[in-house]
N, CA, C and O atoms as a printed pandas DataFrame, in Angstrom:
     atom_number atom_name residue_name chain_id  residue_number  x_coord  y_coord  z_coord
0              1         N          MET        A               1    6.708   16.111   21.689
1              2        CA          MET        A               1    6.786   16.360   23.117
2              3         C          MET        A               1    5.568   15.759   23.806
3              4         O          MET        A               1    4.520   15.588   23.183
4              5         N          ASN        A               2    5.700   15.443   25.072
5              6        CA          ASN        A               2    4.567   14.872   25.795
6              7         C          ASN        A               2    3.859   15.959   26.606
7              8         O          ASN        A               2    4.292   17.111   26.624
8              9         N          LEU        A               3    2.776   15.586   27.270
9             10        CA          LEU        A               3    1.959   16.581   27.983
10            11         C          LEU        A               3    2.679   17.246   29.153
11            12         O          LEU        A               3    2.296   18.341   29.565
12            13         N          LEU        A               4    3.706   16.610   29.690
13            14        CA          LEU        A               4    4.432   17.218   30.806
14            15         C          LEU        A               4    5.350   18.340   30.344
15            16         O          LEU        A               4    5.863   19.097   31.168
16            17         N          GLU        A               5    5.565   18.458   29.040
17            18        CA          GLU        A               5    6.482   19.449   28.493
18            19         C          GLU        A               5    5.771   20.646   27.849
19            20         O          GLU        A               5    6.428   21.514   27.276
20            21         N          VAL        A               6    4.456   20.700   27.935
21            22        CA          VAL        A               6    3.699   21.761   27.269
22            23         C          VAL        A               6    3.389   22.908   28.229
23            24         O          VAL        A               6    3.644   22.812   29.429
24            25         N          SER        A               7    2.843   23.980   27.694
25            26        CA          SER        A               7    2.445   25.138   28.491
26            27         C          SER        A               7    0.973   25.030   28.873
27            28         O          SER        A               7    0.148   24.558   28.091
28            29         N          GLU        A               8    0.658   25.471   30.074
29            30        CA          GLU        A               8   -0.730   25.487   30.529
30            31         C          GLU        A               8   -1.550   26.443   29.677
31            32         O          GLU        A               8   -1.077   27.514   29.298
32            33         N          GLY        A               9   -2.780   26.047   29.381
33            34        CA          GLY        A               9   -3.712   26.923   28.691
34            35         C          GLY        A               9   -3.577   26.966   27.187
35            36         O          GLY        A               9   -4.397   27.601   26.523
36            37         N          GLN        A              10   -2.583   26.323   26.629
37            38        CA          GLN        A              10   -2.392   26.321   25.178
38            39         C          GLN        A              10   -2.932   25.016   24.598
39            40         O          GLN        A              10   -2.730   23.943   25.166
40            41         N          GLU        A              11   -3.619   25.119   23.466
41            42        CA          GLU        A              11   -4.200   23.946   22.817
42            43         C          GLU        A              11   -3.158   23.258   21.937
43            44         O          GLU        A              11   -2.413   23.911   21.206
44            45         N          TYR        A              12   -3.120   21.928   22.023
45            46        CA          TYR        A              12   -2.212   21.116   21.220
46            47         C          TYR        A              12   -3.021   20.035   20.515
47            48         O          TYR        A              12   -4.138   19.716   20.924
48            49         N          ILE        A              13   -2.455   19.481   19.466
49            50        CA          ILE        A              13   -3.077   18.380   18.741
50            51         C          ILE        A              13   -2.344   17.097   19.112
51            52         O          ILE        A              13   -1.114   17.047   19.076
52            53         N          ILE        A              14   -3.098   16.063   19.468
53            54        CA          ILE        A              14   -2.512   14.784   19.837
54            55         C          ILE        A              14   -1.950   14.110   18.589
55            56         O          ILE        A              14   -2.666   13.918   17.607
56            57         N          LYS        A              15   -0.666   13.753   18.629
57            58        CA          LYS        A              15   -0.045   13.044   17.516
58            59         C          LYS        A              15   -0.237   11.535   17.664
59            60         O          LYS        A              15   -0.575   10.837   16.708
60            61         N          ARG        A              16   -0.010   11.050   18.891
61            62        CA          ARG        A              16   -0.163    9.618   19.145
62            63         C          ARG        A              16   -0.162    9.371   20.658
63            64         O          ARG        A              16    0.196   10.239   21.453
64            65         N          VAL        A              17   -0.575    8.161   21.021
65            66        CA          VAL        A              17   -0.514    7.713   22.408
66            67         C          VAL        A              17    0.425    6.522   22.439
67            68         O          VAL        A              17    0.168    5.504   21.797
68            69         N          GLU        A              18    1.518    6.648   23.190
69            70        CA          GLU        A              18    2.533    5.607   23.243
70            71         C          GLU        A              18    2.281    4.679   24.427
71            72         O          GLU        A              18    2.772    4.921   25.529
72            73         N          THR        A              19    1.525    3.634   24.198
73            74        CA          THR        A              19    1.281    2.630   25.219
74            75         C          THR        A              19    0.980    1.299   24.553
75            76         O          THR        A              19    0.383    1.243   23.478
76            77         N          ASP        A              20    1.404    0.230   25.211
77            78        CA          ASP        A              20    1.133   -1.114   24.709
78            79         C          ASP        A              20   -0.106   -1.719   25.364
79            80         O          ASP        A              20   -0.519   -2.825   25.014
80            81         N          ASP        A              21   -0.693   -1.003   26.304
81            82        CA          ASP        A              21   -1.853   -1.481   27.054
82            83         C          ASP        A              21   -3.128   -1.200   26.256
83            84         O          ASP        A              21   -3.552   -0.049   26.152
84            85         N          GLU        A              22   -3.728   -2.228   25.702
85            86        CA          GLU        A              22   -4.935   -2.068   24.879
86            87         C          GLU        A              22   -6.118   -1.537   25.692
87            88         O          GLU        A              22   -6.932   -0.771   25.178
88            89         N          GLU        A              23   -6.208   -1.939   26.944
89            90        CA          GLU        A              23   -7.295   -1.465   27.802
90            91         C          GLU        A              23   -7.160    0.044   28.037
91            92         O          GLU        A              23   -8.155    0.769   28.025
92            93         N          LEU        A              24   -5.942    0.504   28.247
93            94        CA          LEU        A              24   -5.699    1.930   28.423
94            95         C          LEU        A              24   -6.006    2.689   27.139
95            96         O          LEU        A              24   -6.608    3.762   27.184
96            97         N          ASN        A              25   -5.600    2.147   25.999
97            98        CA          ASN        A              25   -5.911    2.773   24.710
98            99         C          ASN        A              25   -7.416    2.908   24.505
99           100         O          ASN        A              25   -7.894    3.946   24.045
100          101         N          ALA        A              26   -8.154    1.868   24.842
101          102        CA          ALA        A              26   -9.608    1.901   24.690
102          103         C          ALA        A              26  -10.223    2.941   25.624
103          104         O          ALA        A              26  -11.150    3.653   25.237
104          105         N          PHE        A              27   -9.711    3.031   26.849
105          106        CA          PHE        A              27  -10.214    4.016   27.799
106          107         C          PHE        A              27   -9.967    5.436   27.292
107          108         O          PHE        A              27  -10.871    6.271   27.317
108          109         N          LEU        A              28   -8.744    5.710   26.831
109          110        CA          LEU        A              28   -8.426    7.038   26.319
110          111         C          LEU        A              28   -9.267    7.378   25.100
111          112         O          LEU        A              28   -9.721    8.512   24.951
112          113         N          PHE        A              29   -9.476    6.400   24.229
113          114        CA          PHE        A              29  -10.310    6.621   23.044
114          115         C          PHE        A              29  -11.730    6.992   23.456
115          116         O          PHE        A              29  -12.356    7.846   22.828
116          117         N          SER        A              30  -12.243    6.352   24.511
117          118        CA          SER        A              30  -13.603    6.658   24.973
118          119         C          SER        A              30  -13.707    8.084   25.524
119          120         O          SER        A              30  -14.787    8.675   25.525
120          121         N          LEU        A              31  -12.572    8.638   25.995
121          122        CA          LEU        A              31  -12.553   10.022   26.483
122          123         C          LEU        A              31  -12.406   11.025   25.341
123          124         O          LEU        A              31  -12.606   12.225   25.529
124          125         N          GLY        A              32  -12.055   10.526   24.161
125          126        CA          GLY        A              32  -11.813   11.409   23.031
126          127         C          GLY        A              32  -10.345   11.724   22.846
127          128         O          GLY        A              32   -9.991   12.634   22.096
128          129         N          CYS        A              33   -9.484   10.976   23.527
129          130        CA          CYS        A              33   -8.039   11.195   23.471
130          131         C          CYS        A              33   -7.437   10.262   22.431
131          132         O          CYS        A              33   -7.062    9.131   22.742
132          133         N          TYR        A              34   -7.345   10.746   21.186
133          134        CA          TYR        A              34   -6.777    9.951   20.100
134          135         C          TYR        A              34   -6.127   10.886   19.090
135          136         O          TYR        A              34   -6.320   12.100   19.146
136          137         N          SER        A              35   -5.375   10.332   18.190
137          138        CA          SER        A              35   -4.616   11.090   17.208
138          139         C          SER        A              35   -5.508   12.062   16.430
139          140         O          SER        A              35   -6.571   11.691   15.932
140          141         N          GLY        A              36   -5.047   13.315   16.337
141          142        CA          GLY        A              36   -5.782   14.338   15.596
142          143         C          GLY        A              36   -6.723   15.177   16.446
143          144         O          GLY        A              36   -7.234   16.192   15.973
144          145         N          GLU        A              37   -6.963   14.779   17.683
145          146        CA          GLU        A              37   -7.877   15.498   18.567
146          147         C          GLU        A              37   -7.127   16.589   19.334
147          148         O          GLU        A              37   -5.950   16.422   19.655
148          149         N          ALA        A              38   -7.798   17.700   19.629
149          150        CA          ALA        A              38   -7.202   18.799   20.395
150          151         C          ALA        A              38   -7.242   18.485   21.887
151          152         O          ALA        A              38   -8.197   17.889   22.386
152          153         N          ILE        A              39   -6.180   18.901   22.595
153          154        CA          ILE        A              39   -6.093   18.716   24.046
154          155         C          ILE        A              39   -5.430   19.948   24.648
155          156         O          ILE        A              39   -4.514   20.518   24.055
156          157         N          THR        A              40   -5.889   20.354   25.815
157          158        CA          THR        A              40   -5.333   21.508   26.517
158          159         C          THR        A              40   -5.031   21.117   27.953
159          160         O          THR        A              40   -5.879   20.541   28.635
160          161         N          VAL        A              41   -3.819   21.430   28.415
161          162        CA          VAL        A              41   -3.495   21.229   29.832
162          163         C          VAL        A              41   -3.998   22.449   30.578
163          164         O          VAL        A              41   -3.533   23.566   30.348
164          165         N          ILE        A              42   -4.941   22.231   31.464
165          166        CA          ILE        A              42   -5.526   23.332   32.234
166          167         C          ILE        A              42   -4.624   23.692   33.411
167          168         O          ILE        A              42   -4.406   24.869   33.698
168          169         N          ALA        A              43   -4.096   22.659   34.097
169          170        CA          ALA        A              43   -3.237   22.908   35.249
170          171         C          ALA        A              43   -2.364   21.698   35.522
171          172         O          ALA        A              43   -2.780   20.553   35.349
172          173         N          PHE        A              44   -1.136   21.982   35.954
173          174        CA          PHE        A              44   -0.255   20.918   36.420
174          175         C          PHE        A              44   -0.452   20.761   37.917
175          176         O          PHE        A              44   -0.524   21.747   38.651
176          177         N          ARG        A              45   -0.537   19.536   38.355
177          178        CA          ARG        A              45   -0.736   19.228   39.762
178          179         C          ARG        A              45    0.344   18.249   40.213
179          180         O          ARG        A              45    1.006   17.617   39.390
180          181         N          LYS        A              46    0.511   18.132   41.510
181          182        CA          LYS        A              46    1.471   17.165   42.037
182          183         C          LYS        A              46    1.015   15.765   41.624
183          184         O          LYS        A              46   -0.080   15.326   41.973
184          185         N          GLY        A              47    1.861   15.087   40.888
185          186        CA          GLY        A              47    1.539   13.729   40.471
186          187         C          GLY        A              47    0.758   13.639   39.171
187          188         O          GLY        A              47    0.431   12.535   38.736
188          189         N          GLY        A              48    0.446   14.771   38.533
189          190        CA          GLY        A              48   -0.317   14.701   37.287
190          191         C          GLY        A              48   -0.729   16.063   36.772
191          192         O          GLY        A              48   -0.110   17.078   37.090
192          193         N          CYS        A              49   -1.790   16.073   35.966
193          194        CA          CYS        A              49   -2.293   17.331   35.418
194          195         C          CYS        A              49   -3.778   17.196   35.095
195          196         O          CYS        A              49   -4.317   16.093   34.999
196          197         N          THR        A              50   -4.417   18.341   34.931
197          198        CA          THR        A              50   -5.813   18.401   34.524
198          199         C          THR        A              50   -5.836   18.817   33.064
199          200         O          THR        A              50   -5.228   19.816   32.680
200          201         N          VAL        A              51   -6.551   18.032   32.247
201          202        CA          VAL        A              51   -6.606   18.312   30.816
202          203         C          VAL        A              51   -8.044   18.498   30.369
203          204         O          VAL        A              51   -8.981   18.014   31.003
204          205         N          SER        A              52   -8.197   19.212   29.260
205          206        CA          SER        A              52   -9.496   19.401   28.628
206          207         C          SER        A              52   -9.454   18.731   27.267
207          208         O          SER        A              52   -8.616   19.055   26.426
208          209         N          ILE        A              53  -10.368   17.791   27.062
209          210        CA          ILE        A              53  -10.512   17.099   25.786
210          211         C          ILE        A              53  -11.975   17.219   25.395
211          212         O          ILE        A              53  -12.866   16.813   26.141
212          213         N          LYS        A              54  -12.212   17.781   24.216
213          214        CA          LYS        A              54  -13.578   18.069   23.767
214          215         C          LYS        A              54  -14.258   18.925   24.820
215          216         O          LYS        A              54  -13.749   20.002   25.132
216          217         N          ASP        A              55  -15.380   18.502   25.383
217          218        CA          ASP        A              55  -16.081   19.299   26.387
218          219         C          ASP        A              55  -15.855   18.792   27.802
219          220         O          ASP        A              55  -16.544   19.230   28.724
220          221         N          GLY        A              56  -14.903   17.874   28.000
221          222        CA          GLY        A              56  -14.681   17.287   29.319
222          223         C          GLY        A              56  -13.343   17.689   29.912
223          224         O          GLY        A              56  -12.402   18.041   29.199
224          225         N          ARG        A              57  -13.283   17.627   31.239
225          226        CA          ARG        A              57  -12.039   17.865   31.972
226          227         C          ARG        A              57  -11.701   16.609   32.743
227          228         O          ARG        A              57  -12.562   15.997   33.376
228          229         N          TYR        A              58  -10.418   16.229   32.680
229          230        CA          TYR        A              58   -9.987   14.986   33.296
230          231         C          TYR        A              58   -8.667   15.189   34.023
231          232         O          TYR        A              58   -7.820   15.966   33.581
232          233         N          ASN        A              59   -8.496   14.491   35.135
233          234        CA          ASN        A              59   -7.227   14.455   35.848
234          235         C          ASN        A              59   -6.492   13.198   35.418
235          236         O          ASN        A              59   -7.032   12.095   35.496
236          237         N          ILE        A              60   -5.260   13.371   34.965
237          238        CA          ILE        A              60   -4.464   12.220   34.562
238          239         C          ILE        A              60   -3.139   12.250   35.315
239          240         O          ILE        A              60   -2.655   13.321   35.680
240          241         N          ASP        A              61   -2.552   11.077   35.550
241          242        CA          ASP        A              61   -1.294   11.020   36.273
242          243         C          ASP        A              61   -0.115   11.263   35.332
243          244         O          ASP        A              61   -0.272   11.296   34.112
244          245         N          ASN        A              62    1.071   11.432   35.925
245          246        CA          ASN        A              62    2.262   11.750   35.134
246          247         C          ASN        A              62    2.617   10.650   34.142
247          248         O          ASN        A              62    3.070   10.944   33.036
248          249         N          GLN        A              63    2.421    9.398   34.514
249          250        CA          GLN        A              63    2.744    8.293   33.631
250          251         C          GLN        A              63    1.893    8.354   32.357
251          252         O          GLN        A              63    2.404    8.129   31.260
252          253         N          LEU        A              64    0.627    8.651   32.495
253          254        CA          LEU        A              64   -0.255    8.766   31.352
254          255         C          LEU        A              64    0.061   10.021   30.544
255          256         O          LEU        A              64    0.017    9.992   29.314
256          257         N          ALA        A              65    0.379   11.121   31.223
257          258        CA          ALA        A              65    0.728   12.370   30.532
258          259         C          ALA        A              65    1.984   12.178   29.679
259          260         O          ALA        A              65    2.099   12.778   28.610
260          261         N          GLU        A              66    2.914   11.360   30.135
261          262        CA          GLU        A              66    4.129   11.086   29.351
262          263         C          GLU        A              66    3.822   10.283   28.105
263          264         O          GLU        A              66    4.550   10.380   27.116
264          265         N          ALA        A              67    2.762    9.494   28.129
265          266        CA          ALA        A              67    2.416    8.637   27.001
266          267         C          ALA        A              67    1.672    9.379   25.901
267          268         O          ALA        A              67    1.602    8.891   24.773
268          269         N          ILE        A              68    1.118   10.541   26.203
269          270        CA          ILE        A              68    0.363   11.312   25.215
270          271         C          ILE        A              68    1.313   12.291   24.533
271          272         O          ILE        A              68    1.792   13.244   25.148
272          273         N          ILE        A              69    1.576   12.039   23.252
273          274        CA          ILE        A              69    2.512   12.850   22.472
274          275         C          ILE        A              69    1.723   13.868   21.650
275          276         O          ILE        A              69    0.804   13.513   20.913
276          277         N          VAL        A              70    2.097   15.131   21.789
277          278        CA          VAL        A              70    1.381   16.210   21.102
278          279         C          VAL        A              70    2.332   16.992   20.199
279          280         O          VAL        A              70    3.552   16.864   20.297
280          281         N          GLY        A              71    1.751   17.799   19.325
281          282        CA          GLY        A              71    2.576   18.625   18.446
282          283         C          GLY        A              71    1.925   19.950   18.196
283          284         O          GLY        A              71    2.475   20.783   17.476
């Protein structure tokens, strides 16, 4: 399932990031968003969501949230 299908406040483990954009992959990796890392959706917002990865909080749009597959 992707980040738009999860519950707020629950921790999930990232399985993979489905994107062909290498620049986007590198950016997400720099945030700590990669396979095996824990991620929590703090809040859903219009057009995206706020997530917690490691010790940081980030706002991501719906297109990016769909690309992050968790389990």
